[in-house]
C-alpha positions as CSV (number, residue, x, y, z in Angstrom):
1,M,18.8,-33.4,-18.0
2,A,17.3,-31.4,-20.9
3,R,19.2,-28.3,-21.8
4,I,16.2,-26.8,-23.7
5,T,12.6,-27.3,-22.9
6,F,10.0,-26.8,-25.7
7,L,6.4,-25.8,-24.5
8,A,3.5,-25.8,-27.0
9,L,-0.2,-25.7,-26.9
10,T,-0.7,-28.2,-29.9
11,D,0.4,-31.5,-31.1
12,D,1.3,-30.0,-34.5
13,M,3.9,-27.7,-33.0
14,I,5.4,-30.6,-31.0
15,K,5.6,-32.6,-34.2
16,Q,7.4,-29.8,-36.0
17,A,9.7,-29.4,-33.0
18,K,10.7,-33.0,-33.0
19,K,11.4,-32.9,-36.7
20,I,13.8,-30.2,-36.3
21,I,15.7,-31.6,-33.1
22,K,16.4,-34.8,-35.0
23,N,19.1,-32.9,-36.8
24,T,20.8,-31.5,-33.5
25,D,22.9,-32.8,-30.7
26,T,21.2,-30.6,-28.1
27,D,19.2,-32.2,-25.4
28,V,15.6,-31.1,-25.8
29,E,12.3,-32.1,-23.9
30,T,9.0,-31.2,-25.4
31,K,5.8,-30.7,-23.4
32,I,2.2,-30.0,-24.3
33,V,0.8,-27.5,-21.9
34,S,-2.2,-25.3,-21.3
35,P,-2.3,-21.6,-20.3
36,E,-3.2,-22.8,-16.8
37,N,-0.4,-25.2,-16.1
38,A,2.4,-23.7,-18.2
39,L,4.1,-21.9,-15.5
40,T,4.1,-24.9,-13.3
41,E,5.5,-27.2,-16.1
42,A,8.2,-24.6,-16.8
43,R,9.1,-24.4,-13.1
44,N,9.2,-28.3,-13.0
45,S,11.7,-28.2,-16.0
46,V,13.9,-25.5,-14.2
47,Q,14.1,-27.5,-11.1
48,E,15.2,-30.6,-13.3
49,G,17.9,-28.4,-14.8
50,T,16.8,-27.0,-17.9
51,N,18.9,-24.1,-19.2
52,V,16.3,-22.5,-21.7
53,I,12.6,-22.5,-22.4
54,I,11.0,-22.1,-25.8
55,A,7.4,-20.8,-25.9
56,R,5.1,-18.6,-27.8
57,G,2.8,-15.7,-27.0
58,S,1.3,-15.0,-23.6
59,I,2.8,-18.2,-22.2
60,A,6.2,-16.9,-23.0
61,T,5.4,-13.6,-21.4
62,S,4.0,-15.2,-18.3
63,I,7.0,-17.5,-17.7
64,S,9.6,-14.9,-18.4
65,E,8.1,-12.6,-15.7
66,K,7.9,-15.4,-13.1
67,I,11.2,-17.3,-13.4
68,N,14.8,-16.3,-14.1
69,T,15.6,-18.9,-16.6
70,P,16.0,-17.5,-20.2
71,V,12.8,-17.7,-22.4
72,V,13.2,-17.8,-26.2
73,E,9.9,-16.6,-27.8
74,I,8.6,-18.1,-31.1
75,V,8.2,-15.1,-33.4
76,L,6.3,-15.6,-36.7
77,T,8.5,-14.9,-39.7
78,G,7.5,-12.4,-42.2
79,Q,6.8,-15.2,-44.7
80,E,4.4,-16.9,-42.3
81,I,2.6,-13.7,-41.6
82,G,2.4,-13.1,-45.5
83,Q,1.1,-16.5,-46.1
84,L,-1.7,-16.1,-43.6
85,V,-2.8,-12.7,-44.9
86,Y,-2.8,-14.0,-48.4
87,K,-4.9,-17.0,-47.4
88,A,-7.4,-14.7,-45.5
89,K,-7.8,-12.4,-48.7
90,E,-8.4,-15.6,-50.8
91,I,-11.1,-16.7,-48.4
92,L,-12.9,-13.1,-48.4
93,Q,-12.7,-12.6,-52.2
94,K,-12.7,-8.9,-51.5
95,K,-10.6,-6.3,-53.4
96,Y,-9.4,-4.3,-50.5
97,P,-10.2,-6.2,-47.2
98,V,-9.4,-4.9,-43.6
99,I,-7.5,-7.8,-41.8
100,A,-7.0,-7.8,-38.0
101,I,-4.1,-9.5,-36.5
102,V,-4.8,-10.2,-32.9
103,G,-2.4,-11.6,-30.3
104,T,0.5,-11.0,-27.8
105,S,3.0,-8.6,-29.4
106,N,5.9,-10.7,-28.9
107,M,4.6,-13.3,-31.5
108,F,4.9,-10.9,-34.5
109,G,7.5,-9.2,-36.6
110,P,6.5,-6.3,-39.0
111,T,3.1,-6.7,-40.6
112,K,2.5,-3.2,-42.4
113,V,4.7,-4.3,-45.3
114,F,1.8,-6.4,-46.6
115,D,-0.6,-3.5,-47.0
116,E,0.6,-2.4,-50.5
117,M,2.1,-5.8,-51.3
118,L,-1.2,-7.6,-51.1
119,N,-3.7,-4.7,-51.5
120,V,-5.0,-5.2,-47.9
121,T,-5.3,-3.0,-44.8
122,I,-3.7,-4.6,-41.8
123,K,-4.8,-3.6,-38.4
124,E,-2.8,-4.7,-35.3
125,Y,-4.4,-5.5,-31.9
126,F,-1.6,-6.5,-29.8
127,V,-1.7,-7.2,-26.2
128,K,0.7,-8.4,-23.5
129,Y,-1.4,-10.8,-21.5
130,R,-3.8,-13.5,-22.5
131,E,-6.6,-11.9,-20.3
132,E,-6.7,-8.9,-22.6
133,L,-7.3,-10.9,-25.9
134,E,-11.2,-10.7,-25.6
135,I,-11.1,-6.8,-25.3
136,A,-8.8,-6.8,-28.3
137,V,-11.3,-8.8,-30.4
138,E,-14.2,-6.5,-29.3
139,K,-12.2,-3.5,-30.5
140,A,-11.6,-5.1,-33.8
141,V,-15.3,-5.9,-34.1
142,K,-16.1,-2.2,-33.5
143,D,-13.6,-1.2,-36.1
144,N,-15.5,-3.3,-38.6
145,V,-12.6,-5.5,-39.8
146,D,-13.4,-8.2,-42.4
147,F,-11.2,-11.0,-41.1
148,I,-9.2,-11.8,-37.9
149,I,-6.1,-13.8,-37.6
150,G,-5.4,-15.0,-34.2
151,G,-4.8,-17.9,-31.8
152,E,-7.3,-20.6,-30.6
153,L,-8.8,-18.2,-28.0
154,V,-9.0,-15.2,-30.4
155,N,-10.8,-17.3,-33.0
156,A,-13.3,-18.5,-30.4
157,Y,-14.0,-14.9,-29.5
158,A,-14.3,-13.8,-33.2
159,N,-16.7,-16.7,-34.1
160,K,-19.2,-15.5,-31.6
161,H,-19.3,-12.2,-33.8
162,K,-19.6,-14.3,-37.0
163,I,-16.3,-12.9,-38.3
164,P,-14.2,-15.3,-40.5
165,T,-10.8,-16.3,-38.9
166,L,-7.6,-18.2,-39.4
167,F,-5.4,-19.9,-36.8
168,L,-1.9,-18.4,-36.2
169,K,0.1,-21.5,-37.1
170,S,3.7,-21.3,-36.7
171,T,5.8,-23.2,-39.3
172,E,9.1,-25.0,-39.1
173,D,10.9,-21.6,-40.1
174,S,9.9,-19.7,-36.9
175,I,10.4,-22.9,-34.7
176,R,13.8,-23.5,-36.2
177,E,14.8,-19.9,-35.6
178,A,13.8,-20.2,-32.0
179,F,15.9,-23.3,-31.5
180,R,19.0,-21.5,-33.2
181,I,18.7,-18.8,-30.6
182,A,18.1,-21.2,-27.7
183,E,21.3,-23.1,-28.5
184,K,23.2,-20.0,-28.3
185,V,21.6,-19.1,-25.1
186,V,22.6,-22.5,-23.8
187,Y,26.2,-21.9,-24.5
188,T,26.2,-18.5,-22.8
189,S,24.3,-19.9,-19.8
190,E,27.1,-22.5,-19.3
191,L,29.7,-19.8,-19.2
192,E,27.6,-17.8,-16.7
193,K,27.2,-20.8,-14.5
194,K,30.9,-21.2,-14.2
195,N,31.3,-17.5,-13.2
196,T,28.3,-17.7,-10.8
197,A,29.9,-20.7,-9.1
198,E,33.1,-18.7,-8.4
199,F,31.1,-15.7,-7.3
200,K,29.1,-17.8,-4.9
201,T,32.0,-19.3,-3.3
202,I,33.2,-15.9,-2.5
203,L,29.8,-14.9,-1.1
204,D,29.6,-18.0,1.2
205,Y,32.6,-16.7,3.1
206,S,30.8,-13.3,3.6
207,F,29.6,-12.4,7.3
208,D,26.3,-10.9,5.7
209,G,23.4,-12.6,4.0
210,I,23.8,-11.6,0.3
211,I,21.0,-11.7,-2.3
212,K,21.5,-10.9,-6.0
213,L,18.5,-9.7,-8.1
214,N,18.3,-9.4,-11.9
215,D,16.8,-6.2,-13.4
216,K,13.3,-7.3,-12.7
217,G,13.7,-7.9,-9.1
218,I,14.0,-11.7,-9.5
219,I,16.3,-13.4,-7.1
220,V,19.2,-15.2,-9.1
221,L,21.7,-15.9,-6.3
222,V,21.9,-16.2,-2.6
223,N,24.7,-17.2,-0.3
224,Y,24.5,-19.8,2.7
225,L,23.9,-17.1,5.4
226,T,20.8,-15.8,3.5
227,E,19.4,-19.3,3.5
228,R,20.1,-19.5,7.3
229,I,18.7,-16.0,8.0
230,L,15.2,-16.6,6.2
231,K,15.2,-20.4,7.2
232,K,14.6,-21.2,3.4
233,G,16.7,-23.4,1.0
234,S,17.9,-21.8,-2.1
235,E,15.5,-23.8,-4.2
236,E,12.6,-22.1,-2.3
237,I,14.2,-18.5,-3.0
238,I,15.9,-18.4,-6.3
239,G,13.6,-17.6,-9.3
240,K,11.1,-15.6,-7.1
241,H,10.6,-11.9,-6.9
242,I,12.3,-10.4,-3.9
243,T,8.9,-9.2,-2.5
244,E,7.7,-12.8,-2.5
245,V,10.5,-13.9,-0.2
246,I,10.9,-10.9,2.0
247,D,7.5,-9.3,2.3
248,A,8.9,-6.2,4.2
249,I,10.7,-5.2,1.1
250,S,8.2,-3.1,-0.9
251,K,8.1,-2.9,-4.7
252,D,8.6,1.0,-4.3
253,L,11.9,0.3,-2.5
254,I,13.3,-2.1,-5.2
255,E,12.1,0.4,-7.9
256,K,14.1,3.1,-6.4
257,V,17.3,1.0,-6.8
258,L,16.4,-0.5,-10.1
259,K,15.0,2.6,-11.9
260,D,16.6,5.5,-10.2
261,G,20.0,3.8,-9.3
262,K,19.8,4.9,-5.8
263,E,21.8,3.1,-2.9
264,I,20.0,2.4,0.3
265,Y,21.8,2.0,3.5
266,S,20.7,0.6,6.9
267,T,17.0,0.3,6.2
268,L,15.2,-2.0,8.8
269,L,12.9,-4.8,7.5
270,Q,10.9,-7.3,9.3
271,N,10.4,-10.8,7.8
272,E,8.2,-13.2,10.0
273,S,10.1,-13.7,13.2
274,L,13.1,-11.6,12.3
275,A,14.1,-8.0,12.1
276,L,16.8,-7.3,9.4
277,A,19.1,-4.5,8.6
278,A,19.5,-4.1,4.8
279,N,21.8,-2.5,2.4
280,L,20.6,-2.2,-1.3
281,A,23.0,-1.3,-4.1
282,P,22.5,-1.3,-8.0
283,I,24.8,-3.3,-10.3
284,M,25.8,-1.1,-12.9
285,I,27.1,-2.5,-16.4
286,D,28.0,-0.1,-19.2
287,K,26.1,2.7,-17.2
288,K,22.9,0.6,-17.2
289,I,21.3,-1.0,-14.1
290,D,21.5,-4.8,-14.5
291,G,20.3,-5.8,-11.2
292,V,20.6,-5.2,-7.3
293,I,23.0,-6.6,-4.5
294,I,21.1,-6.9,-1.1
295,S,23.2,-7.5,2.1
296,L,21.3,-8.6,5.2
297,Q,22.1,-8.7,8.9
298,E,19.9,-9.9,11.7
299,F,18.9,-6.9,13.7
300,K,17.2,-8.6,16.5
301,K,14.7,-11.4,17.3
302,I,11.0,-10.3,17.7
303,E,8.9,-12.1,20.3
304,K,5.5,-13.0,18.9
305,L,2.4,-12.7,21.1
306,E,0.7,-15.9,22.0
307,S,-2.6,-16.3,20.0
308,Q,-4.6,-15.9,23.4
309,I,-3.0,-12.5,24.0
310,R,-3.7,-11.4,20.4
311,K,-7.3,-12.4,20.9
312,E,-7.5,-10.3,24.1
313,L,-6.2,-7.2,22.2
314,Y,-8.8,-7.5,19.5
315,A,-11.5,-8.0,22.1
316,K,-10.5,-4.9,24.0
317,G,-10.0,-2.8,20.7
318,Y,-6.4,-2.3,21.3
319,I,-5.5,-2.7,17.7
320,A,-4.8,-0.4,14.7
321,K,-7.1,-1.3,11.7
322,S,-5.5,0.9,9.1
323,N,-2.6,0.3,6.7
324,F,-0.9,2.7,4.2
325,E,-3.0,1.0,1.5
326,H,-6.0,2.6,3.1
327,I,-4.8,6.1,2.6
328,I,-6.4,7.2,-0.7
329,G,-4.6,9.8,-3.0
330,N,-2.4,10.1,-6.0
331,S,-0.8,13.5,-5.4
332,S,3.0,13.7,-4.9
333,K,2.3,15.3,-1.6
334,I,0.4,12.4,-0.2
335,D,3.0,10.0,-1.7
336,E,5.8,11.9,0.0
337,L,4.1,11.7,3.3
338,K,3.5,8.0,3.1
339,T,7.1,7.4,2.3
340,L,8.2,9.6,5.2
341,A,5.8,7.9,7.6
342,K,7.0,4.3,6.5
343,L,10.4,5.5,7.3
344,Y,9.5,6.9,10.7
345,A,7.8,3.5,11.4
346,K,11.0,1.6,11.5
347,Y,12.3,3.5,14.5
348,D,11.0,4.0,18.1
349,S,11.4,7.7,18.4
350,P,8.3,10.0,19.3
351,I,6.4,11.1,16.3
352,L,4.4,14.3,16.1
353,I,1.6,14.4,13.5
354,M,0.3,17.9,12.7
355,G,-2.7,18.7,10.4
356,E,-6.0,20.4,10.3
357,I,-9.3,18.6,11.3
358,G,-10.2,15.7,9.0
359,T,-6.8,15.3,7.4
360,G,-6.4,11.6,8.6
361,K,-4.0,12.2,11.6
362,K,-5.3,9.1,13.4
363,M,-5.2,7.1,10.3
364,F,-1.6,7.9,9.9
365,A,-0.9,6.9,13.4
366,Q,-2.5,3.5,12.9
367,C,-0.6,3.1,9.7
368,I,2.7,3.7,11.3
369,H,2.0,1.2,14.0
370,N,1.1,-1.5,11.5
371,E,4.3,-0.8,9.6
372,S,6.5,-1.0,12.6
373,L,8.2,-3.9,14.7
374,R,5.5,-3.3,17.3
375,K,2.6,-4.2,15.0
376,I,1.6,-7.3,16.9
377,N,1.5,-5.5,20.2
378,P,-1.1,-3.2,21.6
379,F,-2.2,0.0,19.9
380,V,-3.9,2.4,22.4
381,A,-5.3,5.7,21.3
382,V,-6.3,8.5,24.0
383,D,-8.2,11.6,23.2
384,C,-6.8,14.3,25.4
385,T,-9.9,16.5,24.9
386,S,-12.4,14.0,26.2
387,M,-11.9,14.5,29.9
388,L,-10.8,16.6,32.9
389,S,-7.1,16.7,33.7
390,E,-7.4,14.4,36.7
391,Q,-9.4,12.0,34.9
392,L,-6.9,12.0,32.1
393,E,-4.0,11.3,34.4
394,N,-5.8,8.3,35.8
395,K,-6.6,7.2,32.3
396,L,-3.0,7.5,31.1
397,Y,-0.9,6.4,34.1
398,G,-3.4,4.4,36.2
399,Y,-4.1,4.8,39.9
400,L,-4.5,3.0,43.3
401,E,-8.2,2.6,44.5
402,N,-8.9,1.8,48.1
403,N,-11.4,-1.1,48.7
404,Y,-12.8,-0.1,52.2
405,V,-14.9,-3.2,52.3
406,H,-12.0,-5.6,52.1
407,S,-9.3,-3.2,53.5
408,S,-7.3,-3.6,50.4
409,T,-5.9,-1.4,47.5
410,I,-6.9,-2.2,44.0
411,I,-4.5,-1.3,41.1
412,K,-6.2,0.4,38.1
413,K,-4.0,0.1,35.1
414,G,-3.4,3.1,32.8
415,M,-3.1,3.3,29.1
416,F,0.7,3.4,29.2
417,D,0.5,0.0,31.2
418,I,-1.8,-1.5,28.6
419,A,0.2,-0.1,25.5
420,H,3.5,-1.7,27.0
421,T,5.7,-3.1,24.1
422,G,3.3,-1.4,21.7
423,T,2.1,2.3,20.7
424,I,0.2,4.9,22.4
425,V,-1.3,7.8,20.5
426,L,-2.3,11.0,22.3
427,N,-4.7,12.9,20.2
428,E,-4.8,16.5,20.4
429,I,-1.8,16.8,22.7
430,S,-2.3,20.5,22.9
431,E,-5.0,20.2,25.2
432,L,-2.9,18.8,28.0
433,D,-2.6,21.2,30.9
434,K,0.8,22.2,32.4
435,Y,0.7,19.3,35.0
436,G,-0.2,16.7,32.4
437,Q,2.5,18.1,30.1
438,S,5.0,17.6,32.8
439,N,3.9,14.1,33.6
440,L,4.3,13.2,29.8
441,L,7.8,14.9,29.6
442,R,8.8,12.6,32.6
443,A,7.5,9.5,30.9
444,L,9.4,10.4,27.7
445,K,12.6,11.3,29.4
446,E,12.9,8.4,31.8
447,D,10.8,5.6,30.2
448,C,8.7,5.2,33.3
449,I,5.4,6.1,34.9
450,V,4.1,6.5,38.4
451,R,0.4,5.7,39.2
452,R,-1.6,8.3,41.1
453,G,-1.6,7.4,44.9
454,D,1.5,5.1,44.4
455,D,5.2,5.8,44.8
456,K,6.5,2.8,42.8
457,V,8.2,3.8,39.5
458,L,7.2,1.4,36.7
459,P,9.3,1.1,33.6
460,I,7.5,1.2,30.1
461,D,8.5,0.3,26.7
462,V,6.1,2.4,24.5
463,R,6.3,4.2,21.2
464,I,4.5,7.6,21.7
465,I,2.8,9.3,18.7
466,C,1.1,12.5,19.3
467,T,-1.3,14.5,17.2
468,S,-2.4,18.1,17.1
469,T,-4.7,20.4,15.2
470,K,-3.0,23.4,16.8
471,N,0.6,24.8,16.0
472,L,2.5,23.6,19.1
473,A,5.4,26.0,18.1
474,E,3.0,28.9,18.5
475,L,1.7,27.6,21.9
476,V,5.3,27.3,23.0
477,R,6.0,30.9,22.2
478,E,2.8,32.0,23.9
479,G,4.0,30.0,27.1
480,K,0.8,27.7,26.7
481,F,3.0,24.5,26.0
482,N,6.1,23.1,27.7
483,A,9.0,23.9,25.3
484,E,11.1,20.9,26.5
485,L,8.2,18.6,25.8
486,Y,7.9,20.1,22.3
487,Y,11.5,19.4,21.5
488,M,11.1,15.8,22.9
489,L,8.0,15.2,20.7
490,N,9.3,17.1,17.5
491,V,12.0,14.5,16.7
492,L,9.9,13.0,13.7
493,R,7.2,15.2,12.6
494,L,4.6,14.8,9.9
495,N,2.8,17.8,8.6
496,I,-0.3,16.6,6.8
497,T,-1.2,18.6,3.8
498,P,-4.7,19.9,3.7
499,L,-7.1,18.6,1.0
500,R,-7.3,22.1,-0.8
501,E,-3.6,22.0,-1.3
502,R,-3.6,18.6,-3.1
503,K,-6.7,19.0,-5.2
504,E,-5.7,16.0,-7.3
505,D,-6.7,13.8,-4.4
506,I,-10.2,15.2,-4.2
507,I,-11.7,13.4,-7.2
508,T,-9.8,10.1,-6.3
509,L,-11.3,10.3,-2.9
510,L,-14.7,11.2,-4.3
511,D,-14.6,8.1,-6.6
512,N,-13.7,6.1,-3.8
513,F,-16.6,7.4,-1.7
514,I,-19.0,6.9,-4.6
515,R,-18.1,3.2,-4.6
516,E,-18.5,2.8,-0.8
517,Y,-21.7,4.6,-0.4
518,N,-23.3,3.1,-3.5
519,I,-22.9,-0.3,-1.9
520,I,-24.0,1.0,1.6
521,Y,-27.3,2.8,0.2
522,K,-27.7,0.4,-2.8
523,K,-27.6,3.3,-5.2
524,Y,-25.7,3.8,-8.3
525,A,-25.1,7.5,-8.5
526,I,-23.0,9.1,-11.3
527,F,-21.6,12.5,-11.1
528,T,-21.3,14.8,-14.0
529,E,-18.0,16.5,-14.9
530,G,-19.6,19.8,-13.8
531,A,-20.6,18.3,-10.5
532,K,-17.0,17.1,-9.9
533,A,-15.5,20.5,-10.9
534,V,-17.7,22.2,-8.4
535,I,-16.6,19.7,-5.7
536,N,-12.9,20.0,-6.7
537,S,-13.1,23.9,-6.6
538,Y,-14.4,24.0,-3.0
539,P,-11.9,24.5,-0.2
540,W,-13.0,21.7,2.1
541,Y,-11.8,23.2,5.4
542,G,-12.9,20.0,7.1
543,N,-10.8,18.0,4.7
544,V,-11.5,14.3,4.1
545,T,-14.0,13.9,7.0
546,Q,-16.1,16.8,5.6
547,L,-15.7,15.7,1.9
548,K,-16.9,12.1,2.9
549,K,-19.9,13.2,4.9
550,F,-21.0,15.8,2.2
551,Y,-21.0,12.9,-0.3
552,E,-23.0,10.8,2.1
553,R,-25.6,13.6,2.3
554,L,-25.7,13.9,-1.6
555,I,-26.2,10.1,-1.9
556,I,-28.9,10.1,0.6
557,L,-30.9,13.1,-0.7
558,S,-30.5,12.4,-4.4
559,Q,-33.5,11.1,-6.1
560,Q,-31.7,10.9,-9.4
561,K,-29.1,8.5,-10.8
562,V,-27.1,11.5,-12.1
563,I,-25.9,14.2,-9.7
564,N,-25.2,17.4,-11.5
565,E,-23.6,20.7,-10.5
566,D,-26.8,22.4,-9.5
567,F,-27.6,19.8,-7.0
568,V,-24.1,20.0,-5.6
569,N,-24.3,23.8,-5.3
570,A,-27.7,23.8,-3.7
571,N,-26.3,21.2,-1.1
572,L,-23.1,23.0,-0.5
573,E,-24.8,26.3,0.2
574,F,-27.2,24.5,2.7
575,Y,-24.4,22.4,4.1
576,T,-21.9,25.2,4.8
577,N,-24.3,28.2,5.2
578,N,-22.7,30.8,7.6
579,L,-20.3,28.1,8.9
580,Y,-17.2,29.6,7.5
581,K,-15.7,33.1,7.1
582,N,-13.8,34.0,3.8
583,D,-10.6,32.8,5.5
584,G,-11.8,29.5,6.5
585,R,-12.3,30.0,10.2
586,V,-15.6,29.1,11.8
587,A,-18.0,31.9,11.8
588,N,-18.4,33.5,15.3
589,E,-15.3,31.8,16.5
590,E,-14.5,34.5,18.8
591,K,-17.8,34.2,20.8
592,R,-17.7,30.5,20.7
593,V,-14.2,30.4,22.3
594,V,-15.3,32.6,25.2
595,V,-17.7,30.0,26.2
596,Y,-16.3,26.7,25.0
597,G,-12.6,27.5,24.6
598,N,-11.7,25.2,27.6
599,Y,-13.1,21.8,27.5
600,E,-12.8,21.4,31.3
601,A,-14.8,24.6,31.8
602,A,-17.4,23.5,29.3
603,K,-17.9,20.1,31.1
604,I,-18.3,21.7,34.5
605,L,-20.9,24.1,33.1
606,E,-22.8,21.3,31.4
607,L,-22.9,19.3,34.6
608,L,-23.9,22.3,36.8
609,E,-26.8,22.9,34.5
610,K,-27.6,19.2,34.6
611,Y,-27.8,19.1,38.5
612,N,-29.1,22.6,38.9
613,G,-25.9,23.9,40.6
614,K,-25.5,21.0,43.0
615,R,-21.8,20.7,43.4
616,Q,-21.7,17.3,45.3
617,K,-23.4,15.7,42.3
618,V,-21.1,17.3,39.7
619,A,-18.1,16.4,41.8
620,E,-19.2,12.7,42.1
621,E,-19.6,12.4,38.3
622,L,-16.2,14.1,37.7
623,N,-14.6,11.7,40.3
624,I,-13.2,14.7,42.2
625,S,-13.5,16.3,45.6
626,T,-15.9,19.2,46.1
627,T,-12.9,21.3,47.0
628,T,-11.2,20.6,43.8
629,L,-14.4,21.2,42.0
630,W,-14.7,24.9,43.8
631,R,-11.2,25.6,42.9
632,K,-11.9,24.9,39.3
633,I,-15.2,27.0,39.3
634,K,-13.2,29.9,40.6
635,K,-10.5,29.3,38.1
636,Y,-13.0,29.5,35.2
637,N,-15.0,32.4,36.8
638,I,-18.2,30.1,36.8
639,E,-19.4,31.1,40.2
640,N,-21.1,34.1,39.1
641,T,-23.2,32.2,36.5
642,F,-24.9,30.2,39.2
643,N,-24.7,32.8,42.0
644,F,-22.9,30.6,44.4
């Protein structure tokens, strides 16, 4: 078992390392690696029992981020850097050359000391990852440097631009220093292993699953119960980031503990076929956060749907397509809403989502479902404005239909039936009439429904989410909405902030729409800063929906690649002409409400006009009796319109 593993890209470095380790008693293995396989080789060495890894540059960075084993970085000494700079100056034969040093920042000590010492100008182009090196070289070229010192990849990029180069060669000095540090780390590691073994013995007697993370969120220790809960051995867990092992733990959650030092209690997590209750607490050493302790308990088993049932749900459209990643915005307000919604998703209590048109209430409902333990079960959405009250009752709760031909009764399932074990979303809940409100209140209070025409009580297991554009509290005060139903629904509420109150999201959304519609319409529109300023200053009473459709209009009508503020202003004036009053309400709203204020009345009027006042035809299309139709005609004072 090698205690130290030395990884290098070249034979030369391996030879130097072997020369050094001849004079030590430490067990060392050396490996030639490539950037592509370095991480795999490092993991193999760790599994074989290595205590420390020695590596250079971006390889060292990559390994240290992915595994928990200590990584000692080979840092070029001042003497090594000075020799390279001196040699570069000799090659150039220039009095005051500009020399670029390009590489990962962890490879170098101070370099500026050589400016005056060697009459040169040193420019540093340091990056963190290998993938950034080409950009760094491009920047050096733009800065008109005379010479570039870097690794093999850097030199290859520099040669394309005909710039002379030198290879960043480590000498025995820097490698010897790395081994000296590594030997100290081995000694410390042995002490820590002893302490860890004692700690793990204690943990294995705990009644909870216990996970210990380091300050980067990497798992460093688990007890036996954690392995049993996750159905994975410690070798599959240790060394990985916690989010790789338990995907229900978000990076944001870990950051709250690691960066803010917050303790999190009784948060619910879902991992594959398990629901887990978790507590997270920071490990504090000398007033600094050194890691996290997570305790886990199995909350309950989750039954997975069979693949055939899942296919049926997709075929019928009873699925939620949106996740929280689809909600675009960088404002603190939208971040707070997403955090709150994710918290709500973990529980089964009703949720009330309030917001203006176009704010994304339906999308939030889908995201909550997909974040919840019900996510593999049906997601059913019903628009309460789209049908008459009796039709809506049939749609929601189902009904019995008599089959006179076969002298039998057919059961027509309602949406609550279909949503069983899943989520039902009632959009624009304010439009339910008093009878509909009473039925919903009963379903909420008793967790059961009754189909129309039936006396059988059916138990249901459904999570209810309601949305509303109207202020339900005001409707309660006006006697237009059932107060008890309001209190039942208002357990967990989301008030979605209108776009005009989070203007920082407008340009973010616009940039997203630009990408989307440029692809759809095969255009490559660019907005001037003036155009963006006009868009950002507009109040967007229709919120995201209005903004998106306005941009679609712009992209269709624009004949130029560049969209300027004049074009935006002209289209805004046309698009919104006479639509809004100064306060944002729809112009002529009062007149419109008289005619169309009630959907049911508007629908009856529409059908009466369609059938020239023939009530029998209207009743048949509405699936109600002519008596019921006449009662509604009188209720809405429609009879005078058609001289019945």
